[in-house]
Structures are given as structure tokens and as C-alpha cells.
C-alpha positions as a Markdown table, in Angstrom:
| # | Residue | x | y | z |
|---|---|---|---|---|
| 1 | Met | -5.0 | -1.9 | -0.6 |
| 2 | Ala | -5.9 | -0.7 | -3.8 |
| 3 | Pro | -5.6 | -2.9 | -6.7 |
| 4 | Pro | -3.4 | -1.7 | -9.4 |
| 5 | Pro | -4.9 | 0.5 | -11.6 |
| 6 | Leu | -5.9 | -1.5 | -15.1 |
| 7 | Pro | -3.3 | -1.2 | -18.1 |
| 8 | Pro | -4.5 | 1.4 | -20.8 |
| 9 | Pro | -7.1 | 0.2 | -23.2 |
| 10 | Glu | -4.8 | 1.4 | -26.1 |
| 11 | Leu | -2.4 | -1.1 | -25.2 |
| 12 | Asp | -4.9 | -4.3 | -25.8 |
| 13 | Pro | -3.6 | -4.2 | -30.0 |
| 14 | Trp | -0.2 | -5.0 | -28.6 |
| 15 | Asp | -1.1 | -7.4 | -26.5 |
| 16 | Phe | 0.1 | -11.6 | -26.8 |
| 17 | His | 0.5 | -13.9 | -24.7 |
| 18 | Leu | 3.9 | -14.4 | -23.4 |
| 19 | Pro | 3.8 | -18.2 | -21.5 |
| 20 | Asp | 6.9 | -17.8 | -18.8 |
| 21 | Glu | 8.6 | -20.8 | -20.4 |
| 22 | Ala | 9.6 | -18.4 | -23.5 |
| 23 | Ile | 11.4 | -15.6 | -21.4 |
| 24 | Ala | 14.6 | -16.4 | -21.6 |
| 25 | Asp | 16.2 | -16.8 | -17.3 |
| 26 | His | 19.9 | -16.8 | -18.5 |
| 27 | Pro | 22.1 | -16.4 | -21.7 |
| 28 | Pro | 23.2 | -18.8 | -24.1 |
| 29 | Ala | 26.2 | -21.0 | -23.6 |
| 30 | Asp | 27.7 | -18.5 | -26.1 |
| 31 | Arg | 27.0 | -14.5 | -27.1 |
| 32 | Asp | 26.8 | -15.1 | -30.2 |
| 33 | Gly | 25.1 | -18.5 | -30.2 |
| 34 | Gly | 21.5 | -17.3 | -29.8 |
| 35 | Arg | 18.9 | -17.4 | -32.9 |
| 36 | Leu | 18.2 | -15.0 | -35.1 |
| 37 | Met | 15.0 | -14.2 | -37.0 |
| 38 | His | 15.6 | -12.4 | -40.1 |
| 39 | Leu | 12.6 | -10.4 | -41.5 |
| 40 | Val | 12.8 | -9.4 | -45.2 |
| 41 | Gly | 9.8 | -7.8 | -46.6 |
| 42 | Pro | 7.0 | -11.0 | -46.2 |
| 43 | Ala | 9.8 | -13.7 | -45.7 |
| 44 | Thr | 11.3 | -14.6 | -42.2 |
| 45 | His | 14.2 | -16.5 | -42.5 |
| 46 | His | 15.8 | -18.8 | -39.5 |
| 47 | Arg | 19.2 | -18.3 | -38.4 |
| 48 | Gln | 21.5 | -17.5 | -35.8 |
| 49 | Val | 23.2 | -14.4 | -34.7 |
| 50 | Arg | 26.3 | -15.2 | -35.8 |
| 51 | Asp | 25.4 | -15.6 | -39.3 |
| 52 | Leu | 24.9 | -11.4 | -39.0 |
| 53 | Ser | 28.4 | -11.4 | -40.6 |
| 54 | Glu | 26.6 | -13.1 | -44.2 |
| 55 | Leu | 23.6 | -10.5 | -44.0 |
| 56 | Leu | 25.5 | -7.3 | -43.8 |
| 57 | Arg | 27.1 | -5.6 | -46.6 |
| 58 | Pro | 30.7 | -4.2 | -47.2 |
| 59 | Gly | 30.0 | -0.6 | -46.4 |
| 60 | Asp | 26.9 | -1.0 | -44.2 |
| 61 | Leu | 27.7 | 0.8 | -40.4 |
| 62 | Leu | 26.8 | -0.8 | -37.3 |
| 63 | Val | 25.8 | 1.5 | -34.6 |
| 64 | Ala | 25.6 | 0.5 | -31.0 |
| 65 | Asn | 25.4 | 2.3 | -27.2 |
| 66 | Asp | 28.1 | 1.8 | -25.7 |
| 67 | Ser | 26.1 | 3.1 | -21.7 |
| 68 | Ala | 27.8 | 0.6 | -19.4 |
| 69 | Val | 25.6 | -1.0 | -16.6 |
| 70 | Arg | 25.2 | 0.0 | -13.3 |
| 71 | Arg | 26.1 | -2.5 | -10.6 |
| 72 | Ala | 22.6 | -0.3 | -9.3 |
| 73 | Arg | 20.8 | -2.7 | -7.0 |
| 74 | Leu | 21.9 | -2.7 | -3.4 |
| 75 | Val | 20.3 | -3.6 | 0.0 |
| 76 | Ala | 20.4 | -1.9 | 2.7 |
| 77 | Arg | 18.3 | -1.7 | 6.6 |
| 78 | Arg | 16.6 | 1.2 | 8.1 |
| 79 | Arg | 17.8 | 2.6 | 11.2 |
| 80 | Pro | 17.6 | 2.0 | 13.8 |
| 81 | Thr | 14.3 | -0.3 | 13.0 |
| 82 | Gly | 16.6 | -2.7 | 11.2 |
| 83 | Gly | 14.3 | -3.1 | 8.2 |
| 84 | Gln | 15.1 | -4.3 | 5.0 |
| 85 | Val | 15.1 | -1.5 | 2.0 |
| 86 | Glu | 16.4 | -2.6 | -1.5 |
| 87 | Leu | 17.4 | 0.5 | -3.7 |
| 88 | Leu | 17.4 | 0.2 | -7.8 |
| 89 | Phe | 19.7 | 3.3 | -8.5 |
| 90 | Val | 18.8 | 4.8 | -11.6 |
| 91 | Gly | 21.3 | 8.5 | -11.8 |
| 92 | Val | 24.0 | 8.6 | -9.2 |
| 93 | Asp | 26.3 | 11.7 | -9.9 |
| 94 | Gly | 29.1 | 12.0 | -6.9 |
| 95 | Pro | 27.5 | 11.0 | -3.2 |
| 96 | Arg | 24.2 | 11.7 | -4.3 |
| 97 | Gly | 21.6 | 9.5 | -6.3 |
| 98 | Arg | 18.3 | 8.9 | -7.4 |
| 99 | Ala | 16.4 | 5.8 | -6.4 |
| 100 | Leu | 13.6 | 3.7 | -6.4 |
| 101 | Leu | 13.0 | 2.3 | -3.5 |
| 102 | Arg | 11.1 | -1.2 | -1.9 |
| 103 | Pro | 9.0 | -1.5 | 0.0 |
| 104 | Ser | 9.0 | 2.8 | 0.3 |
| 105 | Arg | 5.8 | 3.3 | 2.7 |
| 106 | Arg | 6.9 | 4.5 | 5.8 |
| 107 | Leu | 10.1 | 6.0 | 4.6 |
| 108 | Ser | 10.1 | 9.9 | 4.2 |
| 109 | Ala | 12.9 | 12.8 | 3.4 |
| 110 | Gly | 15.2 | 12.5 | 6.8 |
| 111 | Ser | 15.1 | 8.4 | 6.9 |
| 112 | Val | 18.3 | 7.1 | 7.6 |
| 113 | Leu | 19.8 | 3.8 | 5.4 |
| 114 | Glu | 22.9 | 1.7 | 6.3 |
| 115 | Ala | 24.6 | -0.4 | 3.5 |
| 116 | Gln | 27.6 | -2.5 | 4.2 |
| 117 | Gly | 29.0 | 0.8 | 6.2 |
| 118 | Leu | 27.6 | 3.6 | 4.0 |
| 119 | Arg | 25.3 | 5.8 | 6.0 |
| 120 | Leu | 22.2 | 6.7 | 3.3 |
| 121 | Arg | 19.9 | 10.1 | 3.8 |
| 122 | Leu | 16.7 | 10.1 | 1.7 |
| 123 | Glu | 16.4 | 13.8 | 0.7 |
| 124 | Thr | 13.0 | 13.7 | -0.7 |
| 125 | Asp | 9.5 | 12.1 | 0.5 |
| 126 | Pro | 9.3 | 9.0 | -2.0 |
| 127 | Gln | 6.9 | 10.2 | -4.8 |
| 128 | Asp | 5.8 | 6.4 | -6.7 |
| 129 | Gly | 8.6 | 4.8 | -5.2 |
| 130 | Gln | 11.8 | 7.1 | -6.5 |
| 131 | Ala | 13.6 | 9.5 | -3.9 |
| 132 | Asp | 16.7 | 11.5 | -4.0 |
| 133 | Ile | 19.4 | 10.3 | -1.8 |
| 134 | Val | 22.6 | 11.6 | -0.2 |
| 135 | Ala | 25.5 | 9.3 | 0.7 |
| 136 | Asp | 28.4 | 10.1 | 3.0 |
| 137 | Gly | 30.8 | 8.5 | 0.7 |
| 138 | Asp | 31.4 | 8.2 | -3.1 |
| 139 | Leu | 28.5 | 6.3 | -3.9 |
| 140 | Asp | 30.0 | 4.9 | -7.6 |
| 141 | Leu | 32.8 | 3.2 | -5.8 |
| 142 | His | 30.2 | 2.1 | -2.9 |
| 143 | Leu | 28.1 | 0.6 | -5.9 |
| 144 | Ala | 31.4 | -0.8 | -7.9 |
| 145 | Gln | 32.5 | -3.0 | -4.6 |
| 146 | His | 29.1 | -3.6 | -2.9 |
| 147 | Gly | 26.2 | -4.0 | -5.6 |
| 148 | Glu | 24.4 | -6.3 | -7.7 |
| 149 | Val | 23.8 | -6.2 | -11.1 |
| 150 | Pro | 20.4 | -5.3 | -12.0 |
| 151 | Leu | 18.4 | -7.7 | -13.8 |
| 152 | Pro | 15.2 | -6.9 | -14.8 |
| 153 | Pro | 12.2 | -7.9 | -12.4 |
| 154 | Tyr | 10.9 | -10.6 | -14.8 |
| 155 | Leu | 13.9 | -13.1 | -14.1 |
| 156 | Ala | 12.9 | -13.3 | -11.1 |
| 157 | Arg | 16.1 | -15.1 | -10.3 |
| 158 | Lys | 19.3 | -13.4 | -7.9 |
| 159 | Ala | 22.0 | -12.1 | -10.3 |
| 160 | Thr | 24.9 | -14.1 | -10.0 |
| 161 | His | 29.0 | -14.0 | -10.9 |
| 162 | Ala | 28.3 | -14.8 | -14.4 |
| 163 | Asp | 26.1 | -12.1 | -14.9 |
| 164 | Ala | 28.0 | -9.6 | -14.3 |
| 165 | Glu | 30.0 | -10.2 | -17.5 |
| 166 | Arg | 27.6 | -11.5 | -19.6 |
| 167 | Tyr | 25.0 | -8.4 | -18.6 |
| 168 | Gln | 27.3 | -6.0 | -20.1 |
| 169 | Thr | 28.1 | -5.5 | -23.4 |
| 170 | Thr | 31.8 | -6.2 | -24.8 |
| 171 | Tyr | 32.0 | -2.6 | -25.5 |
| 172 | Ala | 30.4 | -0.8 | -22.9 |
| 173 | Arg | 32.0 | 2.5 | -21.9 |
| 174 | Val | 30.2 | 5.1 | -20.1 |
| 175 | Leu | 29.2 | 3.8 | -17.0 |
| 176 | Gly | 25.2 | 5.1 | -16.2 |
| 177 | Ser | 22.9 | 2.9 | -17.3 |
| 178 | Ala | 20.4 | 1.1 | -14.9 |
| 179 | Ala | 19.8 | -2.1 | -17.4 |
| 180 | Ala | 21.1 | -3.6 | -20.2 |
| 181 | Pro | 20.9 | -2.3 | -23.4 |
| 182 | Thr | 20.3 | -5.8 | -24.8 |
| 183 | Ala | 20.6 | -6.3 | -28.5 |
| 184 | Gly | 24.5 | -5.5 | -28.1 |
| 185 | Leu | 24.8 | -8.2 | -25.9 |
| 186 | His | 24.9 | -10.5 | -28.8 |
| 187 | Leu | 27.8 | -8.8 | -30.2 |
| 188 | Ser | 31.1 | -11.2 | -29.1 |
| 189 | Met | 34.7 | -10.1 | -29.8 |
| 190 | Pro | 35.0 | -12.9 | -32.7 |
| 191 | Leu | 31.8 | -11.8 | -34.4 |
| 192 | Arg | 32.5 | -8.1 | -34.5 |
| 193 | Ala | 35.8 | -9.4 | -35.8 |
| 194 | Arg | 34.2 | -10.9 | -38.5 |
| 195 | Leu | 32.2 | -8.0 | -39.3 |
| 196 | Ala | 35.1 | -5.9 | -39.5 |
| 197 | Asp | 36.7 | -8.2 | -42.1 |
| 198 | Arg | 34.4 | -8.3 | -44.3 |
| 199 | Gly | 33.7 | -3.9 | -44.2 |
| 200 | Val | 30.9 | -3.4 | -42.0 |
| 201 | Ala | 32.1 | -0.2 | -40.1 |
| 202 | Phe | 31.3 | 0.1 | -36.1 |
| 203 | Ala | 30.3 | 3.3 | -34.2 |
| 204 | Thr | 28.7 | 3.8 | -31.2 |
| 205 | Val | 26.4 | 6.4 | -29.4 |
| 206 | Thr | 26.1 | 6.5 | -25.5 |
| 207 | Leu | 21.9 | 6.5 | -24.0 |
| 208 | His | 21.9 | 5.3 | -20.2 |
| 209 | Val | 19.0 | 3.2 | -19.8 |
| 210 | Gly | 16.5 | 4.6 | -16.8 |
| 211 | Leu | 14.1 | 3.8 | -14.5 |
| 212 | Gly | 11.6 | 3.3 | -17.0 |
| 213 | Thr | 12.7 | 0.0 | -18.7 |
| 214 | Phe | 10.8 | -1.8 | -15.5 |
| 215 | Lys | 7.8 | 0.5 | -15.8 |
| 216 | Pro | 4.6 | -0.4 | -17.7 |
| 217 | Leu | 3.2 | 2.2 | -20.4 |
| 218 | Thr | 0.8 | 4.3 | -19.0 |
| 219 | Ala | -2.3 | 6.0 | -20.6 |
| 220 | Glu | 0.0 | 10.0 | -19.7 |
| 221 | Ala | 2.4 | 8.6 | -21.5 |
| 222 | Leu | 0.4 | 7.2 | -24.6 |
| 223 | Ala | -1.3 | 10.9 | -24.3 |
| 224 | Glu | 1.7 | 12.7 | -23.7 |
| 225 | Gly | 3.5 | 11.2 | -26.6 |
| 226 | Ala | 6.4 | 10.8 | -24.9 |
| 227 | Leu | 8.5 | 8.3 | -22.7 |
| 228 | His | 11.0 | 8.9 | -19.9 |
| 229 | Pro | 13.4 | 10.9 | -19.7 |
| 230 | Glu | 17.5 | 9.2 | -20.7 |
| 231 | Arg | 20.2 | 10.8 | -21.6 |
| 232 | Phe | 21.8 | 10.8 | -24.6 |
| 233 | Thr | 25.7 | 12.0 | -26.6 |
| 234 | Val | 26.1 | 11.2 | -30.2 |
| 235 | Leu | 29.9 | 12.4 | -30.1 |
| 236 | Pro | 31.3 | 14.1 | -33.8 |
| 237 | Glu | 33.1 | 10.6 | -34.7 |
| 238 | Ala | 29.5 | 9.1 | -34.6 |
| 239 | Ala | 27.8 | 11.8 | -37.2 |
| 240 | Ala | 30.8 | 11.7 | -39.1 |
| 241 | Ala | 31.0 | 7.9 | -39.7 |
| 242 | Cys | 26.5 | 7.6 | -40.4 |
| 243 | Ser | 27.6 | 10.7 | -43.1 |
| 244 | Glu | 30.2 | 8.6 | -44.6 |
| 245 | Ala | 28.0 | 5.5 | -44.6 |
| 246 | Arg | 25.6 | 7.2 | -46.6 |
| 247 | Ser | 28.0 | 8.0 | -48.9 |
| 248 | Arg | 29.3 | 5.3 | -49.6 |
| 249 | Gly | 25.7 | 3.9 | -50.0 |
| 250 | Gly | 25.8 | 1.8 | -47.3 |
| 251 | Arg | 23.2 | 0.8 | -44.3 |
| 252 | Ile | 23.1 | 2.3 | -41.0 |
| 253 | Val | 21.7 | -0.4 | -38.7 |
| 254 | Ala | 21.1 | -0.1 | -35.4 |
| 255 | Val | 21.9 | -2.4 | -32.7 |
| 256 | Gly | 18.5 | -2.3 | -30.3 |
| 257 | Thr | 15.9 | 0.3 | -29.8 |
| 258 | Thr | 18.0 | 2.8 | -27.5 |
| 259 | Thr | 20.6 | 3.3 | -30.4 |
| 260 | Val | 17.4 | 4.4 | -33.0 |
| 261 | Arg | 16.0 | 7.2 | -30.1 |
| 262 | Ala | 19.9 | 8.3 | -29.9 |
| 263 | Leu | 19.9 | 8.5 | -33.7 |
| 264 | His | 16.2 | 9.7 | -34.8 |
| 265 | Thr | 16.7 | 12.6 | -32.1 |
| 266 | Ala | 19.9 | 13.7 | -33.5 |
| 267 | Gln | 18.9 | 13.6 | -36.8 |
| 268 | Gly | 18.8 | 17.5 | -38.6 |
| 269 | Pro | 16.0 | 18.0 | -40.4 |
| 270 | Asp | 18.1 | 17.7 | -43.2 |
| 271 | Gly | 18.6 | 13.9 | -42.4 |
| 272 | Arg | 22.0 | 14.0 | -41.1 |
| 273 | Ile | 23.2 | 12.7 | -37.9 |
| 274 | Arg | 24.4 | 15.8 | -35.8 |
| 275 | Ala | 26.4 | 15.6 | -33.1 |
| 276 | Met | 24.7 | 16.3 | -29.8 |
| 277 | Asp | 24.3 | 15.8 | -26.0 |
| 278 | Gly | 21.3 | 16.1 | -24.7 |
| 279 | Thr | 17.9 | 14.3 | -23.2 |
| 280 | Thr | 15.5 | 12.1 | -25.2 |
| 281 | Arg | 11.6 | 11.3 | -24.5 |
| 282 | Leu | 11.1 | 10.5 | -27.5 |
| 283 | Phe | 8.2 | 8.2 | -27.8 |
| 284 | Leu | 8.4 | 5.9 | -31.6 |
| 285 | Arg | 5.2 | 4.5 | -32.3 |
| 286 | Pro | 2.8 | 3.6 | -35.7 |
| 287 | Pro | 2.3 | 5.7 | -37.8 |
| 288 | Asp | 5.7 | 6.9 | -37.0 |
| 289 | Arg | 8.3 | 6.2 | -39.3 |
| 290 | Thr | 12.5 | 7.0 | -38.5 |
| 291 | Ser | 14.8 | 7.3 | -41.9 |
| 292 | Ala | 17.4 | 8.1 | -39.3 |
| 293 | Val | 18.4 | 4.4 | -39.7 |
| 294 | Asp | 18.2 | 1.8 | -42.1 |
| 295 | Gly | 17.7 | -2.3 | -40.2 |
| 296 | Leu | 17.5 | -2.8 | -36.5 |
| 297 | Leu | 19.1 | -5.5 | -34.4 |
| 298 | Thr | 16.9 | -6.3 | -31.4 |
| 299 | Asn | 15.7 | -8.9 | -29.1 |
| 300 | Phe | 12.1 | -10.3 | -28.5 |
| 301 | His | 10.8 | -7.6 | -26.4 |
| 302 | Leu | 7.5 | -8.1 | -23.7 |
| 303 | Pro | 3.6 | -7.3 | -24.7 |
| 304 | Arg | 2.7 | -3.8 | -24.5 |
| 305 | Ser | 6.1 | -2.0 | -24.5 |
| 306 | Ser | 7.2 | 0.6 | -25.6 |
| 307 | Leu | 9.9 | -1.2 | -27.5 |
| 308 | Leu | 7.6 | -3.0 | -29.2 |
| 309 | Met | 5.5 | -0.1 | -30.8 |
| 310 | Leu | 9.1 | 1.0 | -31.9 |
| 311 | Val | 10.0 | -2.3 | -34.0 |
| 312 | Ser | 6.5 | -1.7 | -35.6 |
| 313 | Thr | 7.3 | 1.6 | -36.9 |
| 314 | Phe | 9.9 | -0.5 | -39.1 |
| 315 | Val | 7.5 | -3.4 | -40.4 |
| 316 | Gly | 3.9 | -2.7 | -39.1 |
| 317 | Arg | 1.8 | -4.1 | -36.1 |
| 318 | Glu | 0.3 | -6.8 | -37.7 |
| 319 | Arg | 3.8 | -8.0 | -39.6 |
| 320 | Leu | 5.1 | -7.8 | -36.3 |
| 321 | Leu | 3.4 | -9.7 | -34.7 |
| 322 | Ser | 2.6 | -12.8 | -37.1 |
| 323 | Ala | 6.2 | -12.7 | -36.9 |
| 324 | Tyr | 6.1 | -12.9 | -33.2 |
| 325 | Arg | 3.4 | -15.6 | -33.2 |
| 326 | Glu | 6.1 | -17.8 | -35.4 |
| 327 | Ala | 8.8 | -17.5 | -33.2 |
| 328 | Leu | 6.5 | -18.7 | -30.2 |
| 329 | Ala | 5.4 | -21.7 | -32.2 |
| 330 | Thr | 9.2 | -22.3 | -33.5 |
| 331 | Gly | 10.8 | -21.7 | -29.8 |
| 332 | Tyr | 13.0 | -18.7 | -29.7 |
| 333 | Arg | 13.4 | -16.8 | -26.6 |
| 334 | Phe | 12.4 | -13.8 | -25.1 |
| 335 | Ala | 13.9 | -10.5 | -23.4 |
| 336 | Ser | 16.9 | -9.6 | -22.4 |
| 337 | Tyr | 18.7 | -12.7 | -22.6 |
| 338 | Gly | 16.4 | -14.2 | -25.5 |
| 339 | Asp | 17.2 | -14.7 | -29.4 |
| 340 | Ala | 17.5 | -11.6 | -32.0 |
| 341 | Met | 15.3 | -10.5 | -34.7 |
| 342 | Leu | 17.3 | -8.3 | -37.9 |
| 343 | Ile | 15.4 | -6.0 | -39.5 |
| 344 | Leu | 16.8 | -4.7 | -43.1 |
């Protein structure tokens, strides 16, 4: 078997050593109980996530991604051999879906799988491990009843009952993501209430996190300057909330990189956020900048990732990697269930 391709050398400046013990494998006891690194110019302040209500000002607007995580992981058996196949659905439309299959070698168009009584047939040959699939029943209903929470593969553990709640934001509304918009996992109901009491407004957009979350960056993506396509919606209410915040001198603070991508894509030539429904392949990286938002609440990301690049467009690569080194030295937890960073 051929060895996996080497990562593109263009990613070398975005590398850093991330020890396994720095990756949070479980959420904090309380949603808003994580640590918060607050970057203010060259200064770094160490706070708690629950302090967010003190760090934002009356008139600011917090914009979050309300996409809900689908129970997208399903274990099936191949018919008639009985071999086990794991499916991760990255899109579902009625009885049809698209899934990442593991293992996929020996599968082809026409192969039949069965999962807890549901018959699944491959409509296409697997390409890069993905195939189009049609079920003989309601696929979303079956996933809701029998699917597993699609924890990121680097957690290397089975999802538990607790993950069904904690790997979902408190404001998740529109089903469709194959992974959580993780910065929003910190926003507990009490914290959101304190923010509202302080006069910080709250709005949501929708961007369905897709398979690219699990895939490393490729030379092709770097050369093309575009990421995997993801569906997003900015409703008129969210666009109006952004305009109102700017008109009163408030800051637009994005909760997570997916929110940044949705708002930047929806920004018009005049700088205003427009209502929009479509697909984005936006790949923000230096020297790109965005004027769609004035701040960002985000988690600590993996090396060589597009997420790391996007965050660096706010503070620069050297400043961000310096902050990451400080985070590692002082015990911050990284990745989906980890601690948070606030950049204003």
C-alpha cells in the first residue's frame, strides 16, 4: 500500500507541536466553565468564558451559527457478507444522502448495506471514500433514532449519552451539520442571559459544517484558494441586526469561524451584510482581512488547519502562534471541547 501523501510544504509555517494531552477529550463540567484567552493588541489576558459578559459592551452584537449537529455516524453491515461498514453522513435529503464510508475498498455502485433494519444502496462508486446513498426509508428519522454523535476522529472514543447534549449548542435550530460549530458550545443559557442583561444583542446565521472539517488541507485547496462547499443562510433578521449594531456604534462579534465565513460571504460591496442563501467555499488566510466582523470568539485549533489560518487574519500568524505557545505552556485545552480565545 502506498504511503499517505506528504502535507504541502506551504503548511509548514502553520505547524506547531500539539501534545495529545493538550486536546480536550471531554467538555468542561459547565458549558461556560472553560478558560478564555483574551487578546488585546500585544497584551494577553487570562479569563474565564463566563467573563464574556464583562468583556463585551452594551450595543455589541454576538452572531452565532445555529446549525444543529445530525447524529450522522451509522454502523451498517454489508449484504450478503456481513462485513461491518461505518458511515458518516455529510448530507441528507429525504431518503438520499452522501456519506464517508470506512472501509470503502470493495464497495461499488449497487452495493447493499443494512443498518438496524434500514436498507442502504450505493448509487455511486466511492470516490475519496465518499458515495451517494439511497435508503428504503426516512434517512433523517433513522439517524435520529439509531445514529451516533459524530465526534471528531482525533478524540478517539465512542460518543456517550452526555455528548448528545454537550456536542450541540443551546441555540441549535436547523439540522444539517456533520460536526458542531464548536465555539458556540461555550454559550450556556445563564451566560446568554447575562449578556442580554448587559445590552449585548444576539443573532444567528446558519452554516452547515461539512466533511472538510475532518479532512486535512491539500495542495489543491491551497492553490485554488477555496475550501469544500458548505451551505449557509443569512436571514433578513440577522442582516438587519448587523446593520443596527453598526449604526449604534456596536461591534459585531462572531462566534466561531463558520460564522465569520457566512458573514464575510454575505457582505456586499458597500460593507453591509446582506440576506443571502447559498454555498460558500471561502478560504480566509493571510494577507486576507475581513471587515464583516469586529471580533471573534473561537476555540484553539489544530496545526496546519484552515481554521488556524482564518483566525490569523485577525491578529497575524506570528501573534497567533505566540499566543498558542503561551496557551500550551499554561495548560489551555485545545480543539472541539477545549478552551476559548476572544479577539476584539
